[in-house]
C-alpha positions in Angstrom: 0.0 0.0 0.0 1.3 3.4 -0.9 2.1 5.7 2.1 -0.1 8.7 2.7 1.1 12.2 2.3 1.7 12.5 6.0 4.3 9.7 5.8 6.4 11.2 3.1 9.2 13.7 3.0 9.2 13.6 -0.7 10.6 10.7 -2.7 13.7 11.0 -4.9 13.0 11.1 -8.6 9.3 12.1 -8.1 7.7 15.5 -8.5 5.2 16.4 -5.7 2.6 18.7 -7.2 0.8 20.5 -4.3 -2.4 22.5 -4.9 -3.0 25.7 -3.0 -6.0 27.9 -2.6 -6.1 31.7 -2.4 -4.8 31.4 1.2 -1.4 30.4 -0.2 1.3 28.4 1.4 0.2 29.3 5.0 -3.1 27.6 4.4 -1.6 24.2 3.4 -2.3 21.1 5.5 0.6 20.2 7.9 1.5 17.1 5.8 1.8 19.2 2.6 4.0 21.7 4.5 6.2 18.9 5.5 6.8 17.9 1.9 7.5 21.6 1.1 9.9 22.0 4.0 12.0 19.0 3.0 12.1 19.8 -0.7 15.5 20.8 -2.2 13.9 22.5 -5.2 10.6 24.4 -4.9 8.8 25.7 -8.0 5.7 27.9 -8.0 4.1 31.1 -9.1 6.1 34.2 -8.1 3.3 35.5 -5.9 3.7 32.5 -3.6 7.5 33.0 -3.4 6.8 36.5 -1.9 4.7 34.9 0.9 7.1 32.2 2.1 10.5 31.8 3.5 12.9 29.2 1.9 15.0 27.1 4.2 18.7 26.6 4.0 19.7 24.7 0.9 16.3 25.2 -0.8 16.2 26.6 -4.3 13.3 28.4 -5.9 12.1 28.3 -9.5 9.4 30.6 -10.8 6.6 28.7 -12.7 4.8 31.6 -14.2 6.0 30.5 -17.6 5.6 26.7 -17.4 7.5 25.9 -20.5 10.7 27.3 -19.0 10.6 25.1 -15.9 10.3 21.6 -17.4 14.0 21.2 -18.1 15.2 22.3 -14.7 12.6 20.1 -13.0 13.7 17.1 -15.1 17.4 17.7 -14.2 16.6 17.9 -10.5 14.6 14.7 -10.6 17.4 12.9 -12.5 19.9 14.1 -9.9 17.7 12.5 -7.2 16.6 15.7 -5.5 13.3 16.1 -3.6 11.2 18.4 -5.8 7.9 20.2 -5.0 5.8 22.2 -7.5 3.1 24.6 -6.0 0.0 25.0 -8.2 -3.5 26.5 -7.8 -6.4 24.5 -6.7 -6.6 21.1 -8.3 -3.6 20.9 -10.7 -5.6 18.4 -12.8 -8.6 20.7 -13.3 -7.7 23.4 -15.8 -4.3 23.6 -14.2 -0.7 22.8 -14.8 -1.2 19.0 -14.4 -2.1 18.5 -18.1 1.2 20.2 -19.2 3.2 18.1 -16.7 1.7 14.9 -17.9 2.8 15.8 -21.4 6.4 16.1 -20.2 6.7 13.6 -17.4 5.4 10.1 -16.9 2.6 9.5 -14.3 5.1 7.5 -12.2 7.2 10.7 -11.8 4.3 12.8 -10.6 2.2 12.7 -7.4 -0.7 15.2 -7.1 -2.0 16.6 -3.9 -5.0 18.7 -4.9 -6.6 21.6 -3.0 -10.3 22.2 -3.5 -10.8 23.5 -7.0 -12.7 26.7 -7.6 -15.7 24.7 -8.7 -15.9 22.9 -5.4 -15.3 26.1 -3.4 -18.0 28.1 -5.3 -20.7 25.5 -4.7 -19.6 25.0 -1.1 -20.0 28.7 -0.4 -23.6 28.8 -1.6 -24.4 25.4 -0.2 -25.6 23.7 -3.3 -24.8 20.1 -4.5 -22.8 20.2 -7.8 -23.1 16.7 -9.2 -25.4 18.1 -12.0 -23.1 21.0 -12.7 -21.4 21.9 -16.0 -18.4 24.1 -16.4 -16.6 25.9 -19.1 -13.4 27.9 -19.3 -13.2 31.1 -21.3 -9.4 31.6 -20.8 -8.1 32.4 -24.3 -11.3 31.2 -25.9 -13.9 32.8 -28.0 -17.4 33.4 -26.5 -19.2 31.1 -28.9 -18.5 28.2 -26.5 -20.5 29.8 -23.7 -23.3 30.7 -26.0 -23.5 27.1 -27.3 -23.4 25.7 -23.7 -26.3 28.0 -22.7 -28.4 26.7 -25.5 -28.4 23.3 -23.6 -29.9 25.1 -20.6 -27.7 23.4 -17.9 -29.1 23.4 -14.4 -25.9 24.9 -13.1 -22.9 26.3 -15.1 -19.6 27.5 -13.6 -17.7 29.9 -15.9 -14.0 30.4 -15.5 -13.7 33.9 -16.7 -10.9 35.6 -18.6 -10.4 39.1 -17.3 -8.5 40.1 -20.4 -11.6 39.4 -22.5 -14.2 41.1 -20.3 -14.5 38.7 -17.4 -17.8 38.6 -15.6 -19.2 41.4 -17.8 -18.6 39.3 -20.9 -20.6 36.4 -19.3 -23.5 38.7 -18.4 -23.7 40.1 -22.0 -23.7 36.6 -23.5 -26.4 35.5 -21.1 -28.5 38.5 -22.0 -27.9 38.0 -25.8 -29.1 34.4 -25.3 -32.4 35.6 -23.9 -31.8 33.7 -20.7 -31.1 36.5 -18.2 -34.5 35.8 -16.5 -33.8 32.0 -16.3 -30.5 32.1 -14.3 -29.3 33.5 -11.1 -26.0 35.3 -11.6 -23.5 34.6 -8.8 -20.1 36.3 -8.6 -17.3 34.7 -6.6 -14.0 36.5 -6.0 -10.8 35.3 -4.3 -12.2 31.9 -3.3 -10.3 30.4 -0.4 -8.8 33.8 0.6 -9.7 35.4 3.9 -11.0 38.3 1.9 -13.1 36.2 -0.5 -16.5 37.6 -1.6 -19.5 35.7 -3.0 -22.7 37.5 -4.0 -25.7 37.2 -6.3 -26.3 40.1 -8.6 -29.8 40.9 -9.9 -30.2 41.7 -13.7 -29.1 45.2 -14.3 -27.1 45.5 -11.1 -23.6 46.9 -11.8 -20.6 44.8 -11.2 -18.6 45.8 -8.2 -16.3 48.7 -8.9 -13.5 46.9 -7.1 -14.1 43.5 -8.9 -11.0 41.3 -8.3 -9.4 39.9 -11.4 -9.4 36.5 -9.6 -13.1 35.8 -10.1 -15.5 33.4 -11.6 -19.3 33.3 -12.4 -21.8 30.7 -11.4 -25.1 30.5 -13.3 -27.9 28.7 -11.5 -31.2 27.9 -13.3 -34.2 29.5 -11.6 -37.9 29.3 -12.3 -38.7 32.4 -14.3 -40.3 35.1 -12.2 -44.0 35.8 -12.4 -44.8 38.1 -15.3 -47.6 40.5 -16.3 -48.8 39.1 -19.6 -50.0 42.6 -20.6 -46.5 44.0 -20.4 -45.0 41.4 -22.7 -44.2 42.0 -26.4 -46.9 40.9 -28.8 -44.6 38.1 -30.0 -40.9 37.1 -30.2 -40.7 36.4 -26.4 -37.3 35.7 -24.9 -36.6 32.0 -24.4 -36.0 32.4 -20.7 -39.6 33.5 -20.1 -40.9 30.0 -20.7 -41.1 27.3 -18.1 -39.0 24.3 -19.2 -38.8 20.5 -18.6 -36.4 20.0 -15.7 -34.8 17.0 -17.4 -34.6 18.6 -20.9 -34.3 22.3 -20.2 -33.1 23.3 -23.7 -35.7 21.4 -25.6 -37.7 24.2 -27.1 -38.0 26.2 -30.3 -35.6 29.2 -30.1 -36.9 32.7 -30.4 -35.6 33.4 -33.9 -37.0 30.2 -35.4 -40.3 30.7 -33.5 -40.8 34.1 -35.2 -40.2 32.5 -38.6 -42.6 29.7 -37.9 -45.3 32.1 -37.0 -44.8 33.9 -40.3 -44.9 30.6 -42.2 -48.2 29.6 -40.6 -49.9 32.6 -42.1 -52.2 32.7 -39.1 -55.9 33.6 -39.9 -58.0 35.6 -37.5 -60.1 32.5 -36.7 -59.8 28.8 -37.2 -58.2 25.7 -35.7 -54.5 25.4 -35.1 -52.8 22.1 -34.3 -49.4 22.2 -32.6 -48.1 18.7 -32.7 -45.1 17.9 -30.7 -45.7 21.2 -28.9 -42.8 20.9 -26.4 -43.3 23.7 -23.9 -46.0 25.2 -26.1 -44.0 28.2 -27.2 -45.1 28.5 -30.9 -48.7 27.7 -30.4 -49.1 30.0 -27.3 -47.4 32.9 -29.2 -49.8 32.3 -32.0 -52.7 32.8 -29.6 -51.2 36.2 -28.5 -51.2 37.2 -32.2 -54.6 35.7 -33.0 -56.7 35.3 -29.9 -59.6 34.1 -32.0 -57.8 30.9 -33.0 -58.6 27.6 -31.3 -55.3 26.0 -30.4 -55.0 22.3 -29.8 -51.6 21.4 -28.5 -50.3 17.8 -28.5 -47.3 16.6 -26.5 -46.4 13.1 -25.6 -43.8 13.8 -22.9 -44.9 13.0 -19.4 -45.9 16.3 -17.7 -46.0 18.1 -21.0 -49.7 19.1 -20.8 -49.3 20.6 -17.3 -46.2 22.5 -18.5 -48.0 23.9 -21.6 -51.0 24.9 -19.5 -48.7 26.7 -17.0 -47.0 28.6 -19.8 -50.4 29.5 -21.2 -51.4 31.1 -17.8 -48.1 33.0 -17.8 -48.8 34.4 -21.2 -52.4 35.2 -20.6 -53.9 32.9 -23.3 -56.3 30.0 -23.3 -55.8 27.0 -25.6 -58.9 25.1 -26.7 -57.3 21.9 -25.6 -53.9 20.4 -24.4 -53.4 16.7 -24.8 -50.7 14.5 -23.4 -50.7 12.0 -26.1 -49.0 10.8 -29.3 -49.8 11.5 -32.9 -51.2 10.2 -35.2 -53.4 8.1 -32.8 -54.7 11.1 -30.8 -55.6 13.2 -33.8 -59.0 11.6 -34.0 -59.9 13.6 -30.9 -59.3 17.0 -32.6 -61.4 19.1 -34.9 -60.2 19.5 -38.5 -57.4 22.0 -38.7 -56.8 25.2 -40.7 -53.2 25.4 -39.6 -50.8 22.7 -38.5 -47.3 22.8 -37.1 -45.6 19.4 -36.9 -42.7 20.0 -34.5 -42.1 16.4 -33.5 -42.9 12.8 -34.6 -39.4 11.5 -35.3 -39.7 8.3 -37.4 -43.5 8.6 -37.4 -43.4 12.0 -39.0 -44.4 10.7 -42.5 -47.3 8.9 -41.0 -48.4 11.9 -39.0 -48.1 14.1 -42.1 -50.3 11.7 -44.1 -52.9 11.8 -41.3 -52.8 15.6 -41.2 -53.2 15.9 -45.0 -56.3 13.8 -44.8 -57.9 16.3 -42.4 -56.6 19.7 -43.5 -59.3 22.1 -44.4 -59.4 24.0 -47.8 -57.0 26.9 -47.7 -55.1 25.2 -44.9 -51.3 25.4 -44.2 -49.0 22.8 -42.7 -45.4 23.7 -41.6 -42.6 21.4 -40.6 -39.3 22.6 -39.1 -36.7 19.9 -40.0 -33.1 19.3 -38.9 -31.9 17.1 -41.8 -31.9 17.0 -45.6 -33.0 13.3 -45.4 -36.2 14.4 -43.6 -36.9 17.0 -46.3 -36.4 14.5 -49.0 -38.8 12.1 -47.4 -41.6 14.6 -46.6 -41.6 17.0 -49.5 -43.1 14.5 -52.0 -46.0 13.8 -49.6 -47.0 17.5 -49.8 -46.6 17.6 -53.6 -48.5 14.4 -54.2 -51.4 15.8 -52.1 -51.6 18.9 -54.4 -50.2 21.4 -51.9 -48.1 24.4 -53.0 -44.8 23.7 -51.4 -42.2 26.1 -50.1 -38.7 25.2 -48.8 -36.3 27.4 -47.0 -33.5 27.4 -44.5 -33.3 29.6 -41.4 -30.0 30.4 -39.9 -29.6 32.9 -37.1 -26.7 34.3 -35.1 -26.7 35.9 -31.7 -24.2 38.6 -30.6 -21.6 37.4 -28.1 -19.5 40.0 -26.3 -15.8 40.2 -26.8 -13.4 42.4 -24.9 -13.3 44.9 -27.7 -16.6 44.3 -29.5 -19.2 41.8 -30.5 -18.9 38.5 -32.3 -21.8 36.5 -33.8 -22.5 33.0 -32.3 -24.5 30.7 -34.6 -27.7 28.8 -33.6 -28.4 25.4 -35.2 -29.8 25.9 -38.8 -33.4 24.7 -39.4 -35.0 23.6 -42.7 -38.5 24.9 -43.1 -41.0 22.9 -45.2 -44.5 24.2 -45.7 -47.4 23.4 -47.9 -50.6 25.4 -48.7 -53.8 23.7 -49.8 -55.9 25.8 -52.2 
């Protein structure tokens, strides 16, 4: 059995990599300080050198430029010296550990992690983090954060890059994604340091004037606040205003596509609208805000789907004619003949569903299908043409602005093929 850290004074030929928190060397456990005290060569960030006293015979090596320390470390190990490298947090989590493993074998390294910033952040707010996602923006473009937000993670820790805007950049991307109402914005500074600060900022609240460069952002999903339906825009609502499925929070039609679908449906003042595979109900419910005289029948097979759609209807101040938790095409027999149909789901049964819809569509009716693949388009377009409908095909591609340190960059959403048919 390998000895624990407390039983070691550092083994010759092995590099002991010790993680520190913002408290620095003085906050290390006693056993880690023993390793440090008996090391012949100590490497670490210059800021830690200023806070510690080296013993007689100990040599210091700055690690602020990691590529410059590998050769001296290798030489010291080959000479049989006891060597310690001080790092931040968990060296194997967005730390120097990855670079070390590219240069040294695992047998030459022994890691002693301190709590990483992710652990500390969740510990400070008292929330379990087994469902959390994380992303680093250090040296990276903001599209990565915009794409991650589209998945609507329940908790997302963002390692900020102060040189690219830091916390303000995260806030701007969150706002551009239409999700500012869906997430609590937590700011954590100097985690592990006696002067650490953790606080939640409401939308629109300025960032602290004395914001420390050593900070990160924690985004926690929250139920959207109650809203006054009369104060909402007529259509084009932000994605974050809709209640979501807890297990599939990003499974909804995004705002830009929703607007286009409402246009493709050519909504009449009155008539029957079917929303098949309604998801959270976003398209059909916005259609009711535009055309209150329509009778909306929403169909969603996911368990809890009907209750969620009805809750969103109450939030938006509209009343569907009916919401069914059932699958098409079997459940279509319960619905009145439609004037407009949106087929947003169906998967492998989509052709069968479309055939059933075409057998019920009223004169002058319109059917619209948002599609993700060319194969689906090739399968379904002939069905519309054979039924005598006037067919239109298009592609919708949208980008959302993502903040950079010196401007704005466009982050793409997934492209959507739009297939529609009109019955004369």
